[in-house]
C-alpha positions in Angstrom: 0.0 0.0 0.0 1.3 3.3 -1.0 0.9 6.6 0.9 -0.6 9.4 -1.2 1.2 12.4 0.2 -0.8 14.8 -1.9 -4.0 13.5 -0.3 -2.5 13.6 3.2 -1.4 17.2 2.5 -4.9 18.2 1.5 -6.5 16.6 4.5 -3.9 18.3 6.8 -4.6 21.7 5.2 -8.4 21.1 5.5 -8.0 20.2 9.2 -5.8 23.3 9.7 -8.4 25.5 8.0 -11.1 24.1 10.2 -9.0 24.7 13.3 -8.4 28.3 12.3 -12.1 28.9 11.5 -13.0 27.3 14.9 -10.6 29.7 16.6 -12.4 32.7 15.0 -16.0 31.7 15.9 -16.0 32.8 19.5 -14.4 36.2 18.9 -16.8 36.8 16.0 -19.8 36.0 18.2 -18.4 38.2 20.9 -17.9 41.1 18.4 -21.5 40.8 17.2 -22.9 40.7 20.8 -20.8 43.8 21.6 -22.0 45.6 18.5 -25.7 44.8 19.4 -25.1 46.0 23.0 -23.5 49.1 21.7 -26.5 49.9 19.6 -28.8 49.4 22.6 -26.6 51.7 24.7 -26.6 54.3 21.9 -30.4 54.3 21.8 -30.6 54.6 25.6 -28.1 57.5 25.4 -30.2 59.3 22.8 -33.3 58.9 24.9 -31.6 60.2 28.0 -30.2 63.2 26.0 -33.7 64.0 24.8 -35.0 63.8 28.4 -32.2 66.0 29.6 -33.0 68.6 26.9 -36.7 68.6 27.9 -35.8 68.9 31.6 -33.4 71.7 30.9 -36.0 73.6 29.0 -38.6 73.0 31.8 -36.1 74.3 34.3 -35.5 77.4 32.2 -39.3 77.9 32.0 -39.7 77.6 35.8 -37.2 80.4 36.4 -39.7 82.8 34.8 -41.9 84.4 37.5 -44.9 84.4 35.1 -44.6 80.7 34.7 -44.4 80.2 38.4 -47.5 82.2 38.9 -49.4 80.4 36.2 -48.4 77.0 37.7 -49.4 78.1 41.2 -52.8 79.4 40.0 -53.4 76.1 38.2 -52.8 74.4 41.5 -55.4 76.7 43.1 -53.0 79.0 45.0 -53.6 82.7 45.5 -51.3 85.6 46.3 -51.2 86.9 49.9 -54.0 89.5 50.3 -56.1 88.1 47.4 -59.6 86.8 48.1 -60.2 83.3 46.8 -63.5 82.4 45.2 -64.9 78.9 44.7 -67.6 78.4 42.1 -69.6 75.3 42.6 -72.7 73.7 41.2 -71.6 74.1 37.5 -73.0 71.5 35.2 -70.7 68.7 33.9 -70.1 69.0 30.2 
């Protein structure tokens, strides 16, 4: 029986190629998982930035005395010395 070295060489190269591919599978999966996590983190960051902008604008609004008075009146508050009136018995719409 004769050894066919060309066939042995091909099998060895195939096994080597499979070993190299197997070594790259876990890092590739890790890369994809990290990429997905990065996208989720970016979406969360964008949402938090929008919320921060809204809160900053609201904070700026609340520094205006007219806004403070409007909010207080909406809550039913009156200035010192004002006489509060309550209207009752109105029909429900």
